[in-house]
TORMAR-451611 format. One record per atom (N, C-alpha, C): residue in one letter; atom name; x, y, z. Coordinates in steps of 0.2 Angstrom, whole numbers, always signed. Example, Ala and Ser with C-alpha at 12.3 -4.5 7.8 and 13.67 -1.06 7.14 Angstrom:
REM residues 2
a	N	+66	-28	+39
a	CA	+62	-22	+39
a	C	+66	-16	+39
s	N	+64	-11	+35
s	CA	+68	-5	+36
s	C	+64	+0	+39
END
This chain:
REM residues 60
x	N	-92	+29	+93
x	CA	-91	+30	+86
x	C	-84	+28	+84
x	N	-83	+25	+78
x	CA	-77	+23	+76
x	C	-72	+28	+73
x	N	-66	+26	+72
x	CA	-61	+31	+69
x	C	-63	+34	+62
x	N	-66	+29	+58
x	CA	-68	+31	+51
x	C	-73	+36	+51
x	N	-78	+35	+55
x	CA	-84	+40	+56
x	C	-82	+47	+58
x	N	-77	+47	+63
x	CA	-75	+53	+66
x	C	-71	+57	+61
x	N	-67	+53	+57
x	CA	-63	+56	+52
x	C	-67	+59	+46
x	N	-72	+56	+44
x	CA	-77	+58	+39
x	C	-81	+65	+42
x	N	-83	+65	+48
x	CA	-86	+70	+51
x	C	-81	+76	+51
x	N	-75	+75	+53
x	CA	-70	+81	+53
x	C	-69	+84	+46
x	N	-70	+80	+41
x	CA	-70	+83	+34
x	C	-77	+85	+31
x	N	-82	+85	+36
x	CA	-88	+87	+34
x	C	-91	+83	+28
x	N	-90	+76	+29
x	CA	-92	+71	+24
x	C	-98	+68	+28
x	N	-104	+67	+25
x	CA	-109	+64	+28
x	C	-108	+56	+29
x	N	-109	+53	+34
x	CA	-108	+46	+36
x	C	-114	+42	+34
x	N	-112	+38	+29
x	CA	-118	+33	+27
x	C	-116	+26	+30
x	N	-120	+24	+35
x	CA	-118	+18	+39
x	C	-117	+12	+35
x	N	-120	+11	+29
x	CA	-119	+5	+25
x	C	-113	+5	+21
x	N	-110	+11	+21
x	CA	-103	+11	+17
x	C	-97	+10	+22
x	N	-98	+11	+28
x	CA	-93	+10	+33
x	C	-89	+4	+33
x	N	-92	-2	+32
x	CA	-89	-8	+31
x	C	-84	-8	+25
x	N	-86	-6	+20
x	CA	-82	-5	+14
x	C	-76	-1	+15
x	N	-77	+5	+18
x	CA	-72	+9	+20
x	C	-67	+6	+24
x	N	-69	+2	+29
x	CA	-64	-1	+34
x	C	-60	-6	+30
x	N	-63	-10	+25
x	CA	-60	-15	+21
x	C	-54	-11	+17
x	N	-56	-6	+14
x	CA	-51	-2	+10
x	C	-45	+0	+14
x	N	-47	+3	+20
x	CA	-41	+5	+25
x	C	-37	-1	+27
x	N	-40	-6	+28
x	CA	-36	-12	+30
x	C	-32	-14	+24
x	N	-34	-14	+18
x	CA	-30	-16	+12
x	C	-24	-11	+11
x	N	-25	-5	+12
x	CA	-20	+0	+12
x	C	-15	-1	+17
x	N	-17	-3	+23
x	CA	-12	-4	+29
x	C	-8	-10	+27
x	N	-11	-15	+24
x	CA	-7	-21	+22
x	C	-2	-20	+17
x	N	-4	-16	+12
x	CA	+1	-14	+7
x	C	+7	-10	+9
x	N	+6	-6	+15
x	CA	+11	-1	+17
x	C	+15	-5	+22
x	N	+13	-11	+25
x	CA	+17	-14	+30
x	C	+24	-16	+27
x	N	+25	-18	+21
x	CA	+32	-20	+19
x	C	+37	-13	+19
x	N	+34	-8	+17
x	CA	+37	-2	+16
x	C	+40	+1	+23
x	N	+36	-1	+29
x	CA	+38	+1	+35
x	C	+44	-3	+37
x	N	+44	-9	+35
x	CA	+50	-14	+37
x	C	+56	-12	+33
x	N	+55	-10	+27
x	CA	+61	-9	+22
x	C	+59	-2	+19
x	N	+60	+3	+22
x	CA	+59	+10	+19
x	C	+63	+12	+13
x	N	+69	+9	+13
x	CA	+73	+11	+7
x	C	+73	+6	+1
x	N	+68	+2	+1
x	CA	+68	-4	-4
x	C	+68	-1	-11
x	N	+66	+5	-12
x	CA	+66	+7	-19
x	C	+73	+10	-21
x	N	+77	+11	-16
x	CA	+84	+14	-17
x	C	+89	+8	-19
x	N	+87	+2	-18
x	CA	+92	-4	-19
x	C	+92	-6	-26
x	N	+97	-8	-29
x	CA	+98	-10	-36
x	C	+96	-17	-36
x	N	+92	-19	-40
x	CA	+90	-26	-41
x	C	+95	-31	-43
x	N	+95	-37	-42
x	CA	+100	-42	-44
x	C	+98	-44	-51
x	N	+103	-44	-56
x	CA	+101	-46	-63
x	C	+105	-52	-65
x	N	+102	-57	-67
x	CA	+106	-63	-69
x	C	+105	-63	-77
x	N	+111	-63	-79
x	CA	+112	-63	-87
x	C	+114	-70	-89
x	N	+111	-72	-95
x	CA	+113	-78	-98
x	C	+119	-77	-101
x	N	+124	-82	-100
x	CA	+131	-81	-103
x	C	+131	-81	-111
x	N	+126	-84	-114
x	CA	+125	-84	-121
x	C	+124	-76	-123
x	N	+120	-73	-120
x	CA	+119	-66	-121
x	C	+125	-62	-121
x	N	+129	-63	-116
x	CA	+136	-59	-116
x	C	+140	-61	-121
x	N	+140	-68	-123
x	CA	+145	-70	-128
x	C	+144	-67	-135
x	N	+137	-66	-137
x	CA	+136	-63	-143
x	C	+134	-55	-143
x	N	+136	-52	-138
x	CA	+134	-45	-137
x	C	+140	-41	-140
END
C-alpha cells in the first residue's frame, strides 16, 4: 500500500483507487512548488530590486 492510501485511511477517508493517480499528481505538483522555498526560506523577507527610469525621477 502506498503512502497516499495509508494517509487517507488514517483520516478515515475511503480510498477510491481510480482517484489515487490524480492525488499523486497533486502531491507532486505541491512538492515542486515548495522546492524553491526549501532552498531559499527567507525569499519573502528580501527587498526586491527596483529599477526606476531617470525621466520619472526628473519630473517627480
